[in-house]
N, C-alpha and C positions, 0 to 999 in steps of 0.2 A: 581759634582753630586748635584742634588737638591732633598731635601726631604720635605714632607709636608703631610697635611691631606686633603682628598677629601672633598669638600665643601658641606656637608650635615648637616641638623639640628638635626640629631640623630645618635648615635653611632651604632644603631641596624639595619642599612639598609641591611647588608649582611645576618644575620640570617633571616630577614623578606623575602628577595628575595628567600632564600633557602626554607623557610617554605611554603610560599604562591604560589610559582611557581613550587613546587615539582611535582605536578600532571601533569604539562605540560612541564616538563623540556627538552623534546626533541626539543622544538622550539628554543633553543639556537643556533642551527646550521642554521636554517632559518634566524634568526636575524643577525648573524655574516656574513653570505654569502650575505645577502641583503645589508649590509653595504659595503662589498667589491664590489658588483655590482654597487651600487650607486657611489662609488669612481671612478670606471672605466668609468661609463657613464658620470660623470662630466668632466673627462679628455677629453673624446671624444667631448663633447659639447664645452669645451674651445678650443680644436683644430679646430673645425669647424668654430668658430668665430674669430680665429686668435690670441687668447690670449695665447695659448700654441703652440710654433713653432717647438718643437722637434718631433722626430719620435714616433708614437704611439707604434710601435713594437708589442711585445707579450702582449695581454690584457687578457689572460686566467686567471681565478681565480682557484687556485689549493688548494685541500684539501688533507691532508695526516695524517696517523695514525702511531704512533710509540709505539708498545706494550712494548718494553723494558723500555722506559722512561715514559710510561703512558701519552703520550701527543697527542693532536690533533692540527694541524697547518692549518690555513687558510691564504693563501697568495694572494695578488692582485698586479697589476701594475697600480693602479689608481693614484689619485692626491697626496696621502700621506698626512702627517701632519708635521708642524713645532712644535717646543717645545711650542710656544705661543698657537698654535691651540689645542695641547693636553691639555694645562691648561684650555683653554676655553671650549672645547667640552667634555673632559673626566673627568676632575677634579671637575667640577661644576655640581651638580645634583639638579634640582628644586624639593624639597621634603618638604612636609608640616608637617612632624612629624609622629612618629610611631603610635600613638593612632588614629589619623585621618585616616591614611593609612589603618590600620587594620579594622576600622569600615566600610570604604567605599569599600574595595576591597578584603575582606577575602574570598568571594565566587566567585571571578572573576579573576582568575589567568591571563587570557589573557589580561585583561584591563591594567594591570600594565605597561607593557613595552611601549606600544604605548602612553599611557597617560602621562607618565613621561619622555619619551625620554630615556628609559633605555635599548635600543637595545643592546648596547655594554655590559652592565652589566649583561645581561642574561648569559654571559660566566660563572659567578660565581654560576649558578645553578648546574653546573657539575664540576667546577674547584675550587681548594683551592689556586691556584696561577695562575696569568695571566701575560704574557709578551707581550708587544706591541712594535715591532721594526718597525720604519717608517722613510721614507724620502720623503719630499715634492717634487713636480714637479718643484717648483720655483727655479730659478737659484741661486746658492750659498748656498742652504739649506744644513744643516748638518743632518745626520741620528741621531735619538735619540731612546732610549729604556726606556719604562715605565714599571714598575713592581709593582704589588700589590698582597698581600697574603690574600685577602679576608677579609680585615678590612679597615678602613678609611685611613690607612697609605700607602703612595706610594713612589716610588723612580724614578727619571728621570736621565739618564746618557747618554753620547755619545755612539754611536753604530757603529759597522763596517758593513755598508750597502751601496753598491755603486749604486744600481738601485733604481728608485723611487717606491713608493707603500708602502704597509703595510703587515707585518707578525704578526698574532696573534697566540700565542702559549698558549694552555690551558694545565695546569698540572692537570690532572683529579683526583678528590678526590676519596678516597677509596670506598665510597658508590655509586659511579657512574662509576665503571670500566667497566660496560657492554658497554659503549660507545667507549672504546678503542678496537674496533672490526671492521674489514673491512666490514663484512656483515651488521652490525648494521648501520654504517655510510652510506653505500651504500643504504640501505633501506630508511633512512631519506632524503638523497639527491634525491632519486627517488620520494619520496612523496612531498617534498617541493620545489625542484629546477629543476624539469624536463623541465620547459619552461622559465627559466630566460633568459633575453635578452643578457647576456654575457656568453661566454663559460665557463663551470665549468668542471674541470678535476679532476678525482679521480683515481690515479694510472696510470698504462700504459696498453695499449692493449696487449692481448696475442695472440699467434698463435701456431698451432699444429706443432711440429717439432721433428723428430726422436722419435716418439711415446710418446711425453710428451708436456705439455703446457709450452711455453716459453714466457717470457715477452719481448716486443719490446720497441723501443725508442719512439713510438708514444703515445701521451696523450690519455687517455680513457675519452672522452668527454661524459658526462652523460645527457646533455640537448639539446633541440631543441630551438635555439635562435629565430626562426621565426615560432612559432606554427601556425596552420591553421587559428585560429580565428583572427590573426593579419593581414591576407592577405585579398585582395578584392575578393568578390564572383566571379567577372568576370574572375579572374585568376585561378579559381579552377574548377575541374571536379568532377563528382559524385564519381569517384574512389578515389579522394583525401579525400573526406568526409568519405567514407567507411573505408579507410586505417587509418585515424585518430581515428575513432571510435574503430577500432580493436586494436589500440595502447592503447587507454584509457581503453578498456574493453575486454581483451583477452578472448577467448573461448565463447563469446556471439554471438547470432544470429545477422545477419545484421540488421541495423535499418530500420524502415519502411520508414521514410524520416526525414528531418532536417530543422531547421530554422537558418539562419546566421544573428546574431544581430550586428548592427553597428549604434550607436547613438552618436551625439555630443551635442545635446541640448534637454532638459534642464539639462542633466547630460551626463557624458561620460560612455559609455558601449559598450563592444564588447563581442562576444561569439558565440558559436554554440550549439544549443539544439537539441537533437535527440529524436525521438519517438521510443522507444524500443518495441520489442515484449514482452509483459507481459503475462506470461503463466497463472497463476491464483493467486499467492500469492502477494498481494499488498505490504506487509511489506518488503519482500525480495527485491522488486524492488525500494525501497526508497533510498534516500541519495546517488544518483549516479551523482548529479550535483556537479561539483567542482568549488568553488569560488576562484578567483584569484584577486589580486590587483597589477596592473602593472607586470603581469606574475609571481608574487609570490603567491604560494598556501597558502590559508588561512584556508579553512574548506570545508568539504563535507556535513555539516549540514546546509542547506539553508532554513529551514522552515520560518525564519524571513524575508527572502529576496524575496521569491516567494510564491504565495498562496499554500496551502497544496496540492491541487491536482497536481500542477506542479512539486512537488517533485518526481513524477513518471517519469518525463523526465530524460534523461541522457545528459551529456555534460559539457560545460564550460561556466561560466560567469566571465568576467574580467571588473572590474570598479575601478578606483582610487577614485570614489566618495563614495564608501562604506568604512567606517572607518576600518582600518586593524585589530586593536586589541580592540574590544569592546564586551560587553556582549550581549547576544541574546536579552534581553529586551531593551537595548539601540538601537539595530538594528531595532527593530519593531517600535520604536517611532521616528526614524530618518526620516525626510521628504524626503530625497533622496531615501531612501530604499522603501518608500511607492510609490513614483513615478516610481521607477524601477519595482516594483511588478505589478503595473497597466499596465505599458508599455508591459511587457513580456506577461501578460494575453491577451492583445489586439493582440500582434503579433502572438501568438499561434492560437487564434480564426481566425484571418485573414488568416493565412497559411492554416488552415483546410478548411475554406470556399473557398479559391482559388483552392485547389486541387479538392474539390467537384465540383466546377463550371467548371474547365478546363478538368477534367478527372474523371467523376463520376464512370466509370467502374473500374478504379484503386482504387478509394476510397472504392467502395463496396467490392472489393477483399480483402482489408485490414481491413474491418470493424470489423471482429472478434477480431483482435489484438487491434484495436483502441477503441473498445466499452468500455472497463473497464476504460480507461483513460477519455473518454468523459463523461461517466456516473458519474464518481467521480467528475469531474468538475461541472457538472450540479447540483449535490447534495450539493456541498460545496461553490459554488460561483455564486451568483445571476446574476452578469453581464455576466459571461461566459454562464450561462443558456440562457439568452436572445439572445446572439449571436449564440449559438449552435442549436437553434430550426430550423435554416435554413439548417443545414447539418447533424444533428443527425438522425440516421436511425432506423427503426423498420424492423426486418427480420421475414418473416413468415415461416411456416413449409415446404413450397415449395421452399425455398431459394430465394425468391423475396424480394427486398428491397424497402422501402418507407420512405419518409420524414413524419414528423408528420401530416402535412397538406394533403399530398397525401393519407395517410392511412385513415384519417378521412373521406375523400371524398369517398374512396373505400367502407367503411362499414356502413356509416350513414343511408342508406336507408333500409338495411336488418337487421342490428344488433342493432336497437333501440327498447327497450322493451316498454311495455304498459304504463310505467310512463314517457317515453321520455328520458330515460337514455341510452347513447351510451355504449354498452358493448364490451370491448376489450377482446376477448378470447385468452388465451395463454397456451402453454405447456412448460415444461422444459426438457422433454425427449421424443423425437419423437417415439422411439421404445416402451418405457414403457407405453406411453399414446396413442398408435396407435389407439386402438378401439374408444376411446373418440374423438380423432381428426377426424376419419372417420365419426363418428355419427354427428359431427358438420358440416363437409363438406357436408354431405347428406342433410342438411338443407340449404345449400348454404352459410354457414358462412365461414369466414376466421379465421385461428388460427395463432397467433404469436409464435415464438420460443424465450423464455426468459430463457436461460440456463447459463447466466453469473454470476460472483461472486457478482455483485452489482445490479442485475436485480430486486430483491425484493424491496429494498429501492427505486430504481429508479421508479418502477411502482407506488409505494405509493406516491412519489413526483408528478408524472404525473397526478394521480387522483386528486390531489389538484390544479394542474395548469390547466388541461383541464376542460372545462365547462361541467357539468352534465354528467360525464363519470365514469366508473368503470372498473377495470381489474379483471377478474375471470379466474382461471385455469380451463381448459376444463374438468377436472375430479372432480370438486367440487360438481357436482350434475348432474342429468340427464339433457340433453341439453334443453329440453322444460322448465325446471324449471330455468335454468341459464338465458335464454332470454325469459321471459314470455310475450307472445303477448296478452293474455286476462286472465280473472279470471276463466275460465271454467276448472274444474278438474274432472276427472272420479273417483268417490268415490268407495271404496271397502267396502263391507259389514263388519261391525265391528266384527262380530263373526268370519268371515273368516280371517280377519286381525289377530285376537287374536290367532287362531289356527295355521296359517301358520308361523307367526312370532315366535311362540313357537317351532314349528317343527325345524326351522333353528337355533334358539338360542341354542337349546340343543345340536346341532352338531358342533357349532363353536369351533375351536381349541383355546387353551390358548396361547397367544403370549405376551411375556414380554413387559410391558409398552405400551400396545395396548388395547383400548376399542372399542367394536362394538355395534352399535345400529341398530336393524333390523326393517325395514319398508316394508310394503306391498303396492304396487301401481299398478294400471291398466295402463300399458304403451302401450297397444295395441298388437295385434297378430303379427304385422309386425316387431316388435322389435326383433332383432337377439339375444339379451342377456337375458337369464332367470334371471340372477343376475348381478347387477351393484354395484361396490364398489366406494363410493365417500368419500371425506375428506373435512371438513369445510375449506373454504377459509380463514376465520379469524384465526383459530387456527394454520393452517399450516404456514400462513404468519408470525404469531407471533413467531413461532418456528424458522423460517428461519432468522428473524431479530435477535432473541436471539443468533444465532450462530455468528453474527457480532458485537453485542453490549453486553459486559459483564454484564452491569447493568440489562439486561433483561434475565439473565441466568435461572431464575425460570421457564420461559416458556419452556425452553429446557428440564427441568426435568419432565414436565407434560406428561402424556401418550398421544400417538397419538389417535385421535378420528376419527373413520370411520363409515360411514353409509352403511349397507348392504341393498340394495333396491331390493326386490323380485318382479318380474313382474308376477302378478296373471293371466295375459292374455296369458303368454307363454305356449305352448303345454306341455313342460316338467313339469312345475309347476302345470298345470292343472292335469297332471297324478298323481302327489303327492297328490293334493287336493282330487281327486276321491278315491285314495287308502286310505287316512285317513278317509274319510266318511264311506267307506265300512268296514274298520277294527275296528275303534274305535269311529265312530260318535255317536252311541247309548250310549256309556259310557261318552263321553266328553260333548256333547250338553247339557244334563241335568245339569252338573256341571257349565257350563258357564251361563246357564239360572239362576241357583241358585245364583251365584256370582252377576249377574246383579240385581236380586231381592233384595239381601241383601244390595247392594250399594244404591238402591233406598230407602230402609227402613232407613239406616243410614243417608242418606242425609237429611231427614226430622228431624231426631233426633238431628243432629248437629246444627240446628237452635237454640236449647236451650241446649247448650253443658253441662253447669254446672248441670242441672237437670238430664241429661241422660248420665252422664260421664261413669258410670259402664256398661250400656247397649252398649254404643258406643265401649268401650274397648273390651267387650265380642264379639260384632259383628265384629270388626276388626280382632280379633283372629280367629273367625270362617271363615271369608273371606280368611285369610292367609292360613288356613288349606285347604280350597277348592281349592285355587290356586295351592298349592303344589300337591294336588290330581290330578288336571287337567294336570299340567306339568309332573307328573309321568306317567300318561296314554299316553300323547303325546310323551314323551321321549322314552317310551318302544316301541312305534310304529316307531319313527324316527331312533332309534338305528339299526333297521333292514333294513332301506332304504338306500341302497348304492347309489341310485340316488341323494339323498339329500347331502350326503357327497361329491359326485362327483361334483355336481354343485358348492358347496362352495369352494372346492379345485381348480376348474377351475378358479373361480373368483379371488381367492388368488394368484394363479399362474400368472394370467394375470397382477396382480399388483406387482409382485415380492415379495410376502409375504409368499409363500409356500416353506419351507426349512426343512432341517434335516429329522427327523423321519416322519413328516407329508408328505413331498415330496416323501419319499420312499414308504409310505403306498399308496399314490395316484397312483404311478407308478404300484405297484402290483395290486391294485384294477382295474386300467384301463386294464391291461393285462388280468385279470380274466374276466372282462366284455366283452372284445373282443373275 
């Protein structure tokens, strides 16, 4: 028997492994099985070149759990090790000292194993004793047993093992007993080992017999040694890709389409990326790309490897050129990673362009699902934006699709305002904004449908990219004001404006976090709407952006600002004007005249404010009292005008703003009027 100390420069290696790898301690299984797979692959290589002349026989790597003994065993039939090789590969650890170790890697558990070649020693993350029983493939080799109790001391002795390969027995420590559980180990094997190139067996298959589940003699193989991405695209059918997707993401809708990656230069990369159907929530759809290194699962957090917008894709990337155990910051600075990221972006853009060119009809049919992905790419990646301008689409309210260039050609003659700005009209709800859309169409204008999760930031970006262009929602103003063709406007008498705006202001309902501004405009007798409700494009857009960006949340807390535009030319409004004149014109007109007279007097006094301060304050108070008197007279009139209330409620109803008690009163009033 040989005894000795593991060659490290500090006695503290095992407590450090425990402490700094604790958060990621489940990767011990990945590391140990990867070693077993490597040993098996090496034997196959030696056999293929004639250096191993024996029978390969059974090459399955087996994993077993013994609850009674609290052990986990990983067994392979690979190349095995001699005593000298154990001394070389197991007993010597390149390690620079505890202090340096802790400073460099305290926040980077994953970096430790790969950086220091500690794959085997990850066993001590969960075990307080490890036994390694091995026999080399070399002729005349003797089996040996290596034992270590989680400190630098080890023992090597002869062992009773007749077949080549290695058995690693982990005596699981008290604080890690959750790993001595079949379901736990099965879950880890599924996560990390589903596609390893050597068969991995965990237990035996079962079958239903005599009303109960019975174990058979057949190994339960948990992995697919030739996953889809390792095969040539020419060997695969659409059904193969769909089946693989269903295996990766059970219960998901079928993917829209996919890209098969296969690169040998300047780096090695294989994989399959799928375009999923993204419903609405971007965050839920993230982190569905699985990163592998030689078919060993590494992570599903690939932000450092692909651009942010590509994290919406699903699928698999496998590259031996991505360091297996490194921190995310190291990944981002790695030159191979940057090349891979650029390559994948180009392949995605090329694939989208190809589908668009070859089958535009299919592309348009899938646009609603693709849009959020392409918009996200355009918003976050300038190179992708440049490529996507050829296939990104705009959809109008008649369900017609246009490229950016096609749409610009469609509207440039009719939707350019007096200042030469091209106006892109849009709606985000065809039903809610139906009246406004129809008013725009009556002018010969086209209206886009922008109802996606990222449409607001996208249209803001396009405003910056497109030359002398702006996007305006179709209900942000009356259509003649949205696209002004000249400076002529029909003025409404100031006294009439004052009276009518007061009539309607006094009857507006109180709606939480909502402010109304009443305006009176001469919109012509042909206008079908006596009242139009509009909302400022700027404020609404800021509130929409606030919903996506936490830093702008204060906009979300601000009240909604609406303009109530009363058409003084409409016959129903004229009826109200005539009724007001007849009933209270004699009482209101003198008050309005007096207010106007007082304002003129105060205007001249304000030129010398300090000398006339007392008079100005007295005058302001007098004007305030006159306004209250005017409003009181008009309100008394308006309170009796069911037509005023009805017109307001119809406008609110049209905009989805009439609810609760107000809606109930409207229905009752309508029935009474009928």
